[in-house]
N, C-alpha and C positions, 0 to 999 in steps of 0.2 A: 574424831577430836576437837573441841569444840576453841572455836576462835576468838578474840577479843576479850577474854573473859575477865581482863583487870579493869578495874572499875574508869569508869571511859570520865569522870569529871574532877580533874585533882583539884579543882579550886572551888568544888562544891561538896568536899566527900565526908559521909558519915560512914559507921562501921555497917550498919544494916544494907545488905547488899547480897541481891540475888541474879548472876546472870542467867538468862533463858537463851545463850546462843546455843547451838547445837543443830541437831538431828530433828526435823520437823515432818508433817506428811505434807503434800501438796496437793492440788489438783488444777489443771488451767482447763476452766469451760465457756461455754459462750450462753452456759442459761447462769441468772444471777442467784437461786437460790443456794443456800449450802448444801452441799453434796454429801452425798451416806457412805462414799465410797470416795477414796483419794486414788493416786494414781502412782506414789510414791515417796521417796525422802529426798527432803531440800538442806541444803545448808543452808542454815541462818548465822550471819548475816551476808547470804553472796545471792544475788540476783540469779533468776533461772538462765539469765543470758550467758553467764560469767563461764572460765573455764573452772571455777571451783566447784559447779557445779552441770558438769560437763556430760553427764550422763542424761541432763534435762534439754539444754542444746536448744531452748525455744526463747523467739523474740515473742513478747507479748503482745495481743494485735488489739489495736482500739475497742476491735469488738469484743473483746475476751475478758473473763476473770479469772484472779489468781487466788486460790483459798489455800490457807496455811491452816494446819492444827496442829497443838502441841496439848499431851494430857503432861499435868505436874502433879505434884505434892510440896505440901509447907510442913516443914518443923513447927510443932506448936509453938516452940520457942521464939520464932522468928517472926511472929504476929503480932504486934502491939494495937493501937487505937486507931490506928489508919496504915491503911497497905495500898501503895502506889505501886503500878504497871507504865514503865514507861519505853517508849519507843524513840530513838535517837533519828532516826530517816526511814519512810517507807513510799515508796516512789509509786504513785503518784496520788492517789485518791484509796485512804484507807477506813473502813468499817470495822470494828471491832466488836466480838462478843465471847463474853465468858459463860459457861454454865447455863446457854441459852438466853442468856439475861444480854439487850443490845448496852453495849456501853456509850458507843458514839463515834462518830465520824470526823476525819479530820482530811482537808483538801491541803497539796501541796507536797511537793518532794524531798523538802530539803532544809526542814527545821524542826525541831523534838515536838513529841505531844506525850500525854499521859491521860491516866483514868486512875480515880482513888476506887477498890476494889473490894473490901473489905465483906460488904453485905451479901456479896455474891460467892463468896468461895466456899468451898465443899470442905469436908472431912479428909478427904479421898480425893482421888482421878479427877480433880480437875481440869473442866474441856476447854481451853483458850481457841477462838475461830478469828482469824482475819484476812477480812474480804478487800481485795485491791485491785482498782481499777486504773487505765494508763492510758494516757490519751498522746503520750508522748508529743511531737508538737503539731498535731493535729488540733489543739483547740486553743487556749489562751495561756494557760498556766503554764509557771517556769518548767522550764525542761533543761536548762545548759546548756551544753554542747551535745546533746542526744537530737538524733533524726531518725525515722523511720527507715531514712536512705542513706545510710552512713557512706564519708569520703570527704576525702579533704581535708577541712579544718572541724567538719564535725565526725562522732563519734558515735558508735554501735548502741541505739536505746536499750535501757534496762528499766525491771518493773520490782516493784515490792518491796520486801523489807532488805535492806543495803547497808543498814550500821544497826550497832548493837540494839538487843532488847534486853530489859532487866527490871528486878522488883526491886522495892526498899520498903521498910515499914516502920512509922514514926508514931510519937504519943501526940496526943490532941492538937497540946500546944508545942509547938514546934518552929523551927523556922523553914520558911516559904521562899526567901529569895534575900540576897543580899547585895547592895550597890555600892560598890567602892569608886569616887573618883580620888585621886590625887590633885593637890595644887601646890604646886612646886611653891608660886610666889608668896603663897602665908604660910608654907612649912604644915599642910595641913592634909587629913585625909578625910573627908566626906564621905559618912557612911550611912548608909538607910537598908536598915532589916525591915522586912516585910514577916510580920506574922502576927495571930489571931491573940498571942500575947501581949502584955501593953509592956512590959522590959524584956530586957537580955543583958548577956553579960558578954564583954569582946574583950578579948585578950590580943594585947597587938603592941611592939618595940615595948616589951617591958613594963606595958598597962596591962590592969585590971581594974575594967570600967563596965559599970552597968548604967546602960542608958534606954533611951525610950525607944520603943519599937514604931515602924510607919511614920518616920519623918528622918528629915536631914540634920544631921550631928557631926558636931565639928570638932576632931580630934588631932590637936597638935603633935606633931610629929619633927622630935627636936634632932636639928644638926641631921635633917634626911640624907641615909646614901642612895644618890641617884642611878636609876636603870641606864644602861647604856651597851651598845650591842660589845663594849669591848668590858665593860663591867655590869651584868646582867643582876643584881643583888635583886632578889625577891625577899620580903618581908613575911613571915609568917603568921599567921591567923588565925584566931579562932572565937565561933560566936555558939554561946550555948544558950539554951531553953529548957529548965529543967535535966533531963536526961538526954537529951537532942543535941550534940554535940557537932557544928560543921568545923572543918578543918578547911582552909582555905590561905590565901595568899595576896598580896599586891607588890605595885611595883610605884616607887615616885619618881615620874617620868613626866616632861611635857611636849606635845607636837604643836607644831604652829608653824606659820610664813611669817618671816622676820627680815628686815634689812641689811644686807652685810655691811661692813665702813666703805664699802664703794656706790652703795645706794642700790644695786639688786637685791629683787625680791629674792630670798632662800625657804627652803622646806628646813625648819630644824628642830631640832631636839634638845631640850632642856635649856631654850633660849638661847642656844648658838648653832650657828650654818652647820649642816651637815648635806655632805652630798648621799642621797638615797639612790646605792648603785646596786639594783635590786636585777632578780631572773624570774620569768614567767613560770609558774607552777600550776599547771590544770589538776594535779592531784589522781592524777590515772595511773592502774598497776592491771599488768595483762591479768593475772590470773583473777581479778577480782574488779577491775576496773575501777569505780567508784569507790571499791573497799580494799583496803589494804589486809593482809592477810596475818599481819603483825605490827604491833606497833612501833616495832624496832623500824619498820618498812618508812615511818617516820622519823626518826630519830636519824635514821639513812642519810635520808633524803635531806634533812636539814644539814647534818654534820660535813655533807658533800659540797653545798653550797657555800658553806663557809669557808671550807677547805679551798674553794675554786677563789673564793676573796670580795662574794658579796655578802652584804648587809642587809638588805631586801629578799624581801620573799613578795611577788604579786599573788595571789591565791586567786585562779581565774576562774571563774564562774562557777564556783562551788564554796558550800560552807562541808567545814571538815567538823570529824568528832572532837569534842573538846578538848581530848589526850593532846591533840596536833599542836593547839595555843600553848596547851603547856612547856611543850618541849622549846618551842619560838622564844617563849618567857624567858624558859631556863636557858637558855643560850643566847639569848642578845640577838635574835633574828626580829628587824622591823617588818612589820607585816600590813601588805596592801590587801584591803579583804574587798570583793569585788560580790557586789549584790547579784542574784541570780535574772537571766534574763527568761522573759517569756514574748507573748502577744500569739499577731495571726502570724499568716508566713514571711520572710523576709526577701526582698526582691534585691537583686542586683544592684540596678541604680540607685539605692537607698541603702543599702550596707557596703557595698565593694569600689563602687564606683568612686565615691570621695577622697581614698585614696590616691585618687591620680588627679583629679578635677579640683579638691580643694573646696567645692562646692559645698555650702554649710544649707541645711533646710531648717526651719521653724517647726518645731517638732510638738507644735501644736497644728499641725496639719497631720491629724486624725488617721485620716485617711491613707497619706504617704506610708505611713510605719503601722498601717493594719492596725489601731488601737482606737477603733469606733467606739466601743461599748465603753459606756461610762461609768457602769458597774463592776466591770473588769477592771478599769485603770484605777480604782478606788480600792478595791481588794489587793491589788499590786502592791499600793502602797502601804496597807496591812501589813504587807507582809515583811516590807523594805524595813518598817518599824519595828517588827518581831526581830529581824535578824538586828538590828542594833542592841536591843533588850537583851538577847542571846550572849551575845561575846562581846557584849560594852567592860564587863571585868578584865579583859584580856591586855595585859599590859602593851603586849607586842604591837597591838595594831595600832597604825598611825594616821590611816587615811583610807576611806571607804571611796569603791567605785561606785555610782549609782547606776549610768548605763554607759554600754560599751559599741562602738561602731555601731550605733544606731538600731540594734538588735532590740525591737519592742518597745524602743525610746517613746517618751510624753511626755510632755509639762514639767522639763526638767527645772528651769528653773522654779518652779512653785515646790517640786519634790525637794529639791535643795533647801530649801527656806524650811520645811515642815521636817528633813531630817537634824538640819541645824538646831532647831529649837529642842531637841531629844539629847542629840549631843554636839554640845560647842567645843570636846575637848580635842577631836580628830581634824584632821584636814579632807578636804572634799576634792574628787574629780567627778564632775557631775555629768559631763559627756568625754568618755576615753576614746579618743582614737578622733573623731568626727560629729559633725552636727553640735558643734560647740554653741551654745546659747548667749556666751558671753558673760555669762554671770559666776560668782564665786571666788577663790584666791588663786584659781590654777588654770592654765591654759592646756590643755593636754593632747600630745601629738603620737601618732604614730606613723614611723617611717618603716616602709619597706619598699624596695626596689628602685631608689634614688636618694642621693644625698639628702641628708637634713638642713633644712632652713628655718632658720632661727627667726620667730616672728617680731616686729616692731611691739612691743608689747610693755608700758610702766606699772599697768596696774594688776596685772596679777602674774603670779609664779609659772613661769615654762618649766611643765615636765615632758619627757619623752614616754607615756605610758607602755609603750612596745616599740621594740627596733630590732633588727639582727635577722634570726630566724636560719643562718646560714646550715647546711644539710651536710651532714656526713654518714652514709649509712654502714651498717656492721652486717656484712653476711651469717647467715642463719639467725639474727635476732630482729629480723624486721618482716613486715607484711607487706606483701603485692601492692603496688600502687603507686601512682606518681603523686612527687611533693609538688607545690607549690610555690617551694623554695628554692634558692641556688645550690645547686649541686657538686660537692668536690668527691673527687673518689682517691685523692691523696692528701695525707694529713696535714705534710707540711704546707701544702697550698692552701689547704683552709686555715690553719694556725698564721700564715701569714696574711689572708684575708681578712681574719678576724681581729688580727692588729689592727689592720689599716682602716676599718669601720669604727673601730673603738676610740682611733685618733682622729679620723676624719668627723663623725657624725656626734662624737661625747667631747673627746676631750679638749678640742678648737672652740665647742659652743659652751662650755661652760663659762668662761670670762663674758661672752657675750647675754649672760644669764639662764644659763641651763641648769636646774638646780638638781635634778632626777632623773634616773632612765631604767628600763626595764628590759632584759636583753630575754627576746625568745629561741628558748625556753630550757628548760632543766632536762626535762626526758623526752625521748619518743613516746610519740602515744599513736597505736596503730599506725596507716601509713606514712603518717609526720616524723619523717627521721631526723629533726634538726635541736636535739636534744645532745643535752653532755653524757647522758647517761640512755643504756636501750631502754625499751619499753618493760622488760623483764628485770630490768637493774641487775643485771649479771655483767656489763661489762660499762664501765667507765673509759670514753673514746679515747681520754687525751692525758698525758699528766699534767695533773691537776695543778703542779708550780706552775707550767708554761702558763696556763688559763689566767691563776693569780697574777704572774707577771705583769700579765697585759692589765689587768684589772687595777694593777696597784698604780698605773698612769691615770687612773681617775683620782681624783683630790678637786679640793677647793683651793 
């Protein structure tokens, strides 16, 4: 049975769509030439390291290649002037071939890419081949929390196609891209449609307007219905160029930092202070690791977070399928979106010791952070830009996290400025946890194993971007291994400790200026058992009303 076959882009949806998820042929080899014979079947979009492909059960090594092959046919009615082949996630380096023609190369495991393929199509039995190389944490490329030697807060590495693959066909004149920027202070939406066509038709807010393409067009939104966690209103939007019709949506909302009536800097939504009470979400699933087996997995997680009394999710070191952001948009869940870490090897003195010493280093000391290569740094900056471009239209995203705990950090002051020039509509956390470079609007703390101490800072908004991590394991739903966090065997003792933690580190610090906090974490991941739900999502560990009752203590 194919998995994740529904259209993955609710914010850029057209009628032309063909999912290529399902069984493909695969081969693992140390030779980079395309093989004539393959080893067997692999289920796309799940990595060979996952339970979903348990018959393979192989961790791709840095000196190996993973090959995929799919034979497919297309109905003539599907094919228009241009045909695009989309990959939403291939970890880590991909070379793609169609009918012995080389389509191209892509590096980076966390962003989508596509190829126009019409001229290479045959009438029957098209052969698609993907060659994958994955260095995991043995190169500078972004790898998130994957490591060749998993354990603790680092997880099983995975490789290859792990997000959907699909095709769509369009006329020559079509919509390439839409950029949507709400401005609630001026009651307008700024629309920029990228296309080879000169004009397009936009339908929104009971208006039908013909506008120019490839430039910012300011459209008045009368009496805007503002988006919020309590009222997540989404405006439908359509863009038409000839026969190409894109169904989309937008929200009128604004994220910023403002002063409250006592002069404290606060995170704000729609020009009003809001305490962003959030939870860390690694986005890992037992059967598919980085890949959910169903979009219901997304919905169930978000709705659980909501029922626990949180209004924010920090998506930690992972980019999701666009469908996830849509479910957050629709349900009124604020998202803090992390960029993906990479770089050289991580040393204890740089990435862990600052938790206890509170000593911050200048991140222009490239050797300390294993970021010596200038070209590699430039490549990562381009990847960060692409992340913003990819997710820019998602109303739910209120904050970008650039670097976390010094993992591959460099030039945060410079990088922050570059990102703000690309997107000035969100809040930024330039250095989550430590190695703060004393720039930006936020001062970000990580608090584990000791009480939170609020810094004296009148120039930046104080956020706790990670805290907690209390462990309550469920027998039969956990992996072997020790957790670094405090463990409880008794449920009532856990709940008592959780309430004490919230009162001590969060509630008492709000009046001192604390404006947001992210609890670790939503779900267990491998041997980390500090989640509210087990890794397999089969057991919610506590009565959600009891957790919500504690979270209700948190308010401005």
